[in-house]
N, C-alpha and C positions, 0 to 999 in steps of 0.2 A: 429483597434489598429495595425498598422504596426510594424514588428519586424525586427530589424537590425540583419542580420545573418552573419555578419563580413566577407562579400564577396566584391568583387570589384564592383564599381559603374557600370561598363559596364554590369555586370551580371543582374542587376535589370533595367537597362535601355532597355535592350533587351526584345522584346515581347514574352510572353509565349505562342506562337502559339502552339496549340496541347495539352499543359498541361491542359488546362480548359476542355478538352473533356475526360480526363482520369478519371477512377473511383478512389476512395479513395485508393484501394489496389494497382492499377496500378501506381498511383502516388507515393506511398511510396516505391515500389520495386526499382526503380533506386536510390533512396536515400541511401537504404541499400546496393545495389550492386555496385554503382559507386560514392557515395557521391555527387549526382546531386544537385548542388546549386539552379538551377532554379526550380526543382522540390520541394525542400525545401521551397524556397520563395512562390511558388504557395500555398503549404499546409498551411504555416503560414498566409499569407496575404490575401488570396482569397478563403480559404475554411472553411466557418463557420459550422462546422459539429458537434459542442458540443452543447448539449441541455439539460441542468440540470433542471428538474422540468418543469415548465410552461414558461421558459424564451424563448426569441427569440434565433435563432442559433447563436453560438458564435465562434469567431476564437479561436485557442489554448491559446494565451495570455490572451485573454478575460475571458476564463474559468479558467485559473489560477489565474487571478485576483479575481474572485468570491471565490475560494478557500482560497486565501490570506486574503480576507476580513472575511470570516467564522473563520479562525484560529485566527485572530486578536481580535476577540470577546471574547476568552477564557480568564477568569479572575482567575487564579490560583496564590496563593501567591508566591513570590520569583521570578516571571518571568515577562519580558516585552514581551508580546505577540505580540504587534505590530512590534517590532523589529525582533523578531523570524519569524513572518509571512512574513515580507518584504524579509528576507534572504531566506527563504524556497522558495518563489516565484523566486528569482533570481536562485537559485541552480536548481529548477525544469525547468525554461525556458532554462537554459543552457543544461540540459540533452536532450531537444528536438529541439535544434537549433544549437548546436555546432558541427562542423566537426573538427577532429584531426588536419588537415592540416592548420586550421585557426590560432590557437593561443594556442593549448594544451588544457587541461581540458577534460571534458567527451566527449564521442563519441556518437552522437545522433543515429548512425546507429545501435548501440547495443540495444537501447530502441525500435527503429522502427522494428528491426529485431525480437524482442520479440513479437511485434504486429503481424507480419506476420506469426509467428509460432502459435500463439494463433487462429488466423483467420483461417489457414490451418487446424488446428485440429478440430475447430468448424464446418467448412464447410465440412470436411470429415465425421464427425459424423452425421450431418444433413444438406445435401445440400440445399441451398437457392433455393426457387421456382422461383425467377427472379432476374433481376439485382437490382431492386428497393429494395428487400428484403436483398440482398447481401450488398448493400451500407448501409442500415440501420442498419444491424447487425455488419458491420465493424465499423461504427461510434460509436455504443454502446461500442464495444470492446476497441477502441481507447480511449474513454472517461474514461472507467474503469481503463485503464492502466495509463492514466495521473494522475487520482485521486490517484491511489496507489502510483505512484512515488512522488507526491506531499507530501503524508503522511511520505514517506521515507526521503524526503528532510527537512520536518518539524522536524523530529527526528534528523537529522544531525544539523540543525541550533539550536535546543534546546541544543544538546550536546556541540556545540561550545560556547554556552552562559552559560553552566553549570559550576560552580566553583568546582564541585566534579569530573569532568572528565578532562582528559589531553591526549594529543597525545603521542603515544609511538612508537618508531621505532624498529621493531622486525627484526632481522637479520636471514635470512634463506638463507643457501647455499651461504653466502657471499653477499647476496643483501638484501636491505632494504625493509620492508613492513610497511607501516605507518597506525596505526589503533588508535581509541580512546578507552581508558579504564578507569575504576574508579580510582581515585587518592588513594583510600584506599588500593589499591595493591602496595606495594613497588616495586621498579625496577626490582630486580632479580626474585621476585614472578610473575611478569607479564610474563616474558619470558617462565617460567616454566608452568604457566597455559596455555599459548598458545601451547606450546609443547605437553602438556598432552591432550588437547581438540581439537586440529586442526589436522585432518587427511591429510596427504600427502600435505602439503603446498608447493606452487610453485610460487614464485613472478612473473615468466614470464608467468603464465597462465592468459589468458584475464578475468577480472573480479575477480581475487583472492582477491584483498583487499576488495571489496564488500562482498565476500563470508565470509571472515573472520570477518568483521564487523558485519555482519547479525548475525553470531554465538554468538558473544559476546553480541550483543543487546538482543538476545533471551534468552541468559543464565542469565544475570544480570538484576535486577530491577533497573532502572536508579535512581539516587538520585536527590532530589530537596530540596529546602528550603520550610518547612511546619510548621504551627503551631503546637505546641506540642500535642494539643488534638487529631489531626488526625494521629499522628505517632503510629505505632505499637509498642507494648512493646518490649524493647531490652534486651536480655540476655548477660551478659558479657562472652565472649567466653573464654574457657580455654586455656592453654598454647599449647595444642596439637590439637586444633581445625583446621581443614583444612581451607586454605584460602578461598575456595568456600563458606563454611558455614558461616565464619565470614562475608564475603561481603553480603551474603543474609540477614543477620540480621542487618547489618549497612545500607543497602540500604533501602530507604523509598519507595516511590509510583511511579509507571510507568506512563508516559505520552504518551504512545503509543496509537495511534488511537484505540478505542474500535472494530470498524468494522475490522480493519487490524488484531488485536490480535486474534479475534474470527476466522476470515478467515485463518489465519495461523495455528491455532490449529486444526481446522477441516480439513484442507488440509493435515496437517502432520499426522493426525490420520484417514485418509480416510478409512483404512481397517476397522474400526469400524462402518462406516457408512451403512446404508441400500444398498442392492445390486445395486438398480437403481442409487443411488447416487454415488456409487463406480465407475459406468460406465462413469461419467463424466470426471474422471481424476482430478488430483490435481489441474492443472492450471484452468480449467474450474469451478471447485467447489469454488476455492478461488475468481475467477471472479464474479460468481453468488452471493456469499455472500456480497461482496463489492457492487454490483449492488442492492441487497435487501435493505442494510442499506442506500444506496443513495436515492432510491426512497421512502423508508419510511420518510427519513428527508424531502423529498420534497411533502410527501402526495400523491405519485403517484404510489404506489405499487398495481399491479394487478395480482392476482395469475395466471390466464389463459395466460396472455401475458408474464409473467416471465417464466412459464413452457414451453411454445412454444419457446421462446427465447433460452433456454438451452437444448430443445429437450428431455424433460421429461414430464410424464404425469401430469395432474393437481392434480390428488390424490397423486402422489408421492411428488410433490411440497408442497401440503397441509400439508402431514405428516412432511415434512422437515421444513417449514417456513410459514405455512398457515397465512394469514393476517386476516381471519375471526374468528379465534380462540379467545375468548372462546365461540363464538356464536354457533359453532358446538357441543360443549359439549363433544368433544373427547378428546384423549390424548394431552398432551401439545407438540406442535411440537418440534423436536429435536433441532433446532437452538436456540429457546428461552430458553430452559433448559440449553444449554451450555453457553448462554450469561449471564443467572442468575448465573451460576456457577463462571464465570469470575468476576462478580460484587461481589459476596460473598467473594472472595478472596482479593479484592481490593476495598474498599468503595468509593474511590476517583473517580472511573469510573462511579459513579452514575451521575455526571455531564455530562459525555460523552454520556451516555446512553440517557438522556434528550435532548441533542443536536442532537442525531442521530434519535429521534423520536421513540424509542423502549421502553421508560421507563414504560409505562403503561403494556405492554406485559411482560416484565421481571418481574415486581412486582406480577402479577398475577401467573407467573410460580413459584414464591417462595411460593405461598400460596395454590397451588393446587397440589395433587399428580399426577405423571405420571408413567405408567407402562414401559416406555422406556425412558432411558436417555443416549444417545450415546455421545462419544466424550469428 
């Protein structure tokens, strides 16, 4: 599946001599440092480095297409998930193919830069034994990063299709910062909420809109149309109720990826994790959790291989997210306790747990006691 990267025809007519001999990391570095169109074209059109489950190696657009098809299968009331999935695909592809000098929009160098940062941290913590291992680990990291960004794009697509949310232009130091907020917050209250909750806003800071939007997404449970029987009981707020509490009561269920929600919560509370898990750092812990859910969904999770990939002992991984539990008859692994906690707070996530392949483990974790429940 060839991708049009919005460059001149001469760029793609030119032979990519030398690019085919570069490792994945070496290929991405000039994209980040110099906006190299040829390197970007090589990556998109000639590097099938994505391998979800037992599939053949895929190009980036082909991998995104699989994520699009998976998202389109979701059948929640009030949503056209085919339309949302298609839009999420377009948004995600833009994130990884668009250079700012082309036509505006997202800057793919930001996302590939994040990839290089994660790779450098991973390789510093555990240097690869050889080039083959380096390439394999780099591919897995890029796959996790693309999957993560697709989930963020799906949220954006859902928000744009959601009648309960609308765009708001927040003026900071005389400059606009456009974000999505719940319609239940009136105009003046929106600005006041942002002023009270966003520390040191700076419209000129790279990625600032995304930072503010992420904060809004994490704070509010996003609304959607649901049958009455699945809605939580609503209390009528008093006249002095803070707008935050009013919105939390009037907002129904989240549609954020279960894996993403658990990964973010674990990373945010990394200080509560076991010492060996804390040593991973927030970025690698988030990446590991997303990889665990990804491989469970594909039926490919192997404790030893996952432990080796992230440089922790098999025993540590087993305590954190062992796939053989409850066969071991030990304590419930920390990750499944936490996932069960998320499900208990929001029953609509049960469908997401089934899709993610963790439903059986989560149900067992709600029936058996554990001496340790972190996060």
